[in-house]
N, C-alpha and C positions, 0 to 999 in steps of 0.2 A: 504493500500500500504506500503510495507516494503522498507524503504529507504536504508537499509543495502544491500539488494539484488540489488537494482538499482545501488548503487555505485559499487558493485561487477561486474555488467554487464558493467558499464562504464570503470572500470579498465581493464576488460577482452578485450574490444574492442580496448582500447588504446594500450595495450600490443601487440595485434594482429597486429596493424598497424606498431609498431616499429620493429617488427620481420619480416615484409614482405618487401623486397627491392622494389618491384614494387609500393606498397602503399606509401612508404617513398619518392620515386621519384615523384609521383603525388602530394604529399602534400608539400614537401620541395624543391626539385631541380627544378621541373617544373615551379613553380612561380618565383623562383630566376632567372632561365635562361631567361624566357619569359619577366620578368620585365626589366632585363638588356638590352635585345634586343630592346624592345620598347623604353627604355630610350635613347639608342644610336640612334635609327632610327628617333625618333620624338622630340629630342631636350632637354630632361631632363639632359642628360650627354653632356656637351660641348655645350649647347644650350641657354646660358644666354643672348646672343646678341638679340636685337629686330629683328623682321622679316623685311627684306628689299627686294626690287625688282630691277632688272636690267632694265634700261630704256634707249633706244636710242633716241637722239634728233638730228633732221636734221634742222639746222638753215638756212632758205632761205633769211633771212633779214640781210645779212652781209654787204650790200653796200649802204643801205639807209641812209639819213642824221640822222635818229633817231634810229640807230641800237643799241644804248645803252639799249633800252627797252627790246629787246630780250635777251641781256646779263643779265639784271636784272631778267627777268623771269626764265632763266636757273639757275641763282644763287638761286632763291627762291625754285626751285625744289630740289636743292641739300640741302638746309637748312632744309628741312623736315626730313632729316636723315632716311627716309624710302625708298627714291628713289636713287639708285646709277646711276648717269647720265653718259652716254657715248656719246660723240659727234661723229656724222657721217657726212661725206662730201656729200653723196648722199643718196637719198631715197632707191635706189636699194640695196645698201650695207646693210642698216639698215633692210630692209624687208627680205633680205636673212638670216640675223642673227636671226630675229624673227621666221622665218619658221623653222630654225634649233634648236630653243629653247635656244639660247644663251642669249637672252634678253626676257623680258616679255611684253614689250610695245615699240611702236615707236610714237614719237610726232613730227609732222611736223610744224615748225614755219613758217608762210607764209611771203611772201616778204613785204607786206604792214602792218606787225604787228606793227612796230614803228609808222607809220603814224596813225594807228587806235588809239593807246594809246595817241599820241600827240593831235589828233583831239578831243578826249574826254576832255582832260584837257584845251584845248583852249575855247571850248564852251560846258561845261558839261550839260547845260540846254537846248541845242538845238540838239536833236537827228538827225534832218534832215541833219545836217552838219558834222556828224561823218563819218569816213571812216570805214565801217563795214568789218570785216574779220573773218575767222574761223580757229581755230587750228584743225589739223587733228590728230586723235588719233587711233592707231591700237593696238589691244590687242591679246595676246595669248589665243585663245578659249579653249585650253587644260588645262588651269589653272583657274578654277572658282573663287578661292579665290583672285587671282591677278586681274581678270576681275572685281570683285566687289570692290576691295580696291583702285586700281590705279586712276580711274576717279575722285573720290572726292578729292584725294590728288592733282591732277593736277588742279582741279578747285580752290582749296584753294590757290595754288601758283599763279594762274592767278588773283584771287581777290586781293591778296597782291600786285601784280605787278601794276595793274591798279588803284585800289582804295586806296592802302596803309593801309586803315582801313576797317572795315566791312561796306559794302554799305547799304544805307537806301533808302527809297522810293523817297527821294528828288533828287536822281540821275537819275530819269526817268526810262523808260522801259528797263532796263538792266537785262538780264536773269540770275542774281545771286542775291539771297536774303538770308542773314544770313546763309551761309553754315556752317554746323557743322565741326569744326576743328578736324582732325584726328591726334592722337598722337601715337607714336610707342608703341605698347603693350609689356610689359615685360613678358607676358605669352608665353610659348612655346607650341608646339602642344601636347607635353606630358601632360602639365597642363590641357589642355582641355579633354584629353583622360582618365586621371587618375580616375575620379569618376566612369566612366563606366567600367574601367578595374577592379576596386575592386569588382563590381558586377559580372563581367565576371568570375573571379576566384571562387567566391562563387558558381557559377552554376555547377562547376565540382563536387560539393558534390553530385549531383544527380547520377552521374556515380559511385562514391565511395560507396554510400549507396546501389545502386542496385546490384553492384558486391558483396558487403559484404553479403547481405541477401541471394543472390542466391548461393554463395559459401557455406555458413553455412547450407543452405537447402540441397545442393548436398552432403555434407559430413555427414549429419544426425545430425549436432550440434543442430539445432533448435528442432528436435524431442527429443533429450536428455534433453534440457533445459526444455521442457514442461513436462517431467516426474518428475521434481523437483517441490517444492512448489511455484516456480516463476510463477506469473500470467502473462497474456498477456499484461495487462496495465503496469506492472513493466518492462517487456521486452522492450516494445515500448518506455517507458519513458527513460530507460537506453540507448537505441539506439539513441533516439533523442538528449539526453544530450551529449553523447560521440561524435556524429557526429557534433553537434553544436560547441563543443570544437575544433574539428579538423578543422572545417570551419573557426573559429576565429584565430586559429594558422596560417592557410594558408593566411588569409587576413593580419594578423600582419606581416607575412614574406614579403608579397607584399609591404605593406606600408614602412617597414624597408628598403627594397631594393630600393624603390623609393626615400627615403631620402638619402641613400648612393649615388644614382645617381644624387642628386641635387634638388629633388622635395621639395619645401618649400611653401605650401599653407599658406596664411596669416590669420590663424585662431588660436583660443585659445584651451586650453585643453578640455573645455566643448563641443566644436564642434566635436573634435575627439571622445569623449565619446559617443555623440549622434550618430555619424557615425557608431561606433561599435555596438550600440544598434540596429540601422536599419539593419545592416548586420547580426546580430545575429538572429533577427526575420525572416529575409529573408531566413537564412539557415534552419530554421524549415520547411519552404515551400519546400526547396530543398530536405529535408529528405522525405517529403510527395511524391514528384515526384519520388524519388528513390524507395520508397515502391511500387508505382504504376508500375514502370518499372520492379521491382523484381516480382511482382504478375504475370505479363504477360510473363516474360522470363522463359525459361525452363533450361537455362544454364548460367553460368557467362559470356560466350562469347556473347550470345544473349542479355544479360542485358546491355552490353556496347552499342550495336547498338540501343536498345530501349531507353536507357537513352538519346541518342543524339536527339531523337525525341522531347524531352522536352528541351534539351539544346539549339539546333540550333535556334528555333524561338525566344527564350528569348535573346540569344546572338546577333542575327541580328537586332531585333526590340527594344531591351531595354538596350543595353550597349553602349560602345564607338563607335561601328560600326554604330549605327542608325543615327548619325549626317549627313551622306551623302546620306541618302535614300530619296526616293520620298515622296511627301506630303501624299499620300495614305498609304505608308508603315509606316510613322511616326505616322499617325492616328491609324493604327493597333497596333503600339507599346503600346498604352495606355491600351491595353487589356492583357498585360503580366506584372507580378509583377516586373520584373527586371527594367522596365521603371521607376517606382516610386522610386526604390532604387537609380538609377542613377540620377534622378531629385533631390532627397533630397541631395545627396552628392554634386551635382553640385551647388545647392543653398548654401551649407555650404562652399565648398572649392573655388568656383569661384565667386559667386555673393556676398559673404560676408554676407549672410542673418543671422539674429540672430536665436538661437536655438528655440526660441518661435514663429518663423515665421509661419503664417497660412499655407503657401505652404508646409513647411517641416512637420508640424503636419498632414496635409492632406495626404502627401506621406506616413508618418509613419502609419497612420490609414489604408490606403489602403493595404500597405505591411502586416500589422498585421492581418487584416481580411482575406486577400487572403492566407497568409501562414498558418494560423490556419485551414482554410477551407480545403486547399490541404492536410495538415498533417492528419486531421481527415478522409478525404476520403481515403488517402493512408493506414492508420491504419486499417480502416474497410475492405477495399479490401484485404489487405494482411492477415488479421485474418481469412477472410472467404474463400479466394481462394489460398493464396500464401504459406501456411504452408506445404502443402503436397509435 
């Protein structure tokens, strides 16, 4: 294998890209624009404040002798710094705002709330003499995140109001036992999406490769290259290296624009290096998928459509999009390489896992094996059926 020829092919491919406006747009402007849009939409830009929810409270216990307990409870809700409490005079007004999406939850404090708290403290070891009551909680069913987050926060405030400290079994059959305290997360939605977004942009290498090979075949460039001493292995190696470089440039642009927008994962340089290694290996698999698409396609236009057959499943099942999918779809995601790329980057950037973590090493192994296998299949298919 002649490395001088391989470098000449790499140089030729990179020059072709720099001279083609459409390719430059896909590699440079497309990730810049989309990263900025995602940053603005999901909180990386201007999203440093912790997530908070608008909650309406209807206090029905304003005239009882022990009404200070309800005030204490409402104060504890506010102290969580996650719930923005808005007081309503009637349940109807609060429910109307909930239906319209102005608030995410409604809490109804019952009339005998103060009596219940007082009765507990008077005879904490005699449940038969307690005045039992129930807080009514209504949630916006259209916001799954809020539906999951708000009840534990309300429970936390209730525990602090009644028990002051964490309850133990000595308090009797009270339906609260060591609830986990919820703190305001400093992560934005963009922070959670970023690992999958890096894999998402690498996937577009499939379309770039398929279009490039199909275009060169249409123009007769491949036939002319094969009349030179350049071997098929040298050609494929040159294409793989050049496209891997382009993929890394694109990922670097996305990461740079993420930092410009305020993305700051709490990791060291070694974690970033490993992330680039994972993405570089994954890009080889994308080259393989691109070769398969170029083998099937008869024109560069058709190559784009065929490339999306390989892009869409990996994008939907293995990148930032997959978090909101059903359990079955998430299980299916484990059969696409991009899933393991996203999982490795999530472990690095969000979970704070060390680079020697067994989970990350397993993800890297799966990505490596699958990428090499797909690249070899793509090379064999294109050499046999795609050159003509």
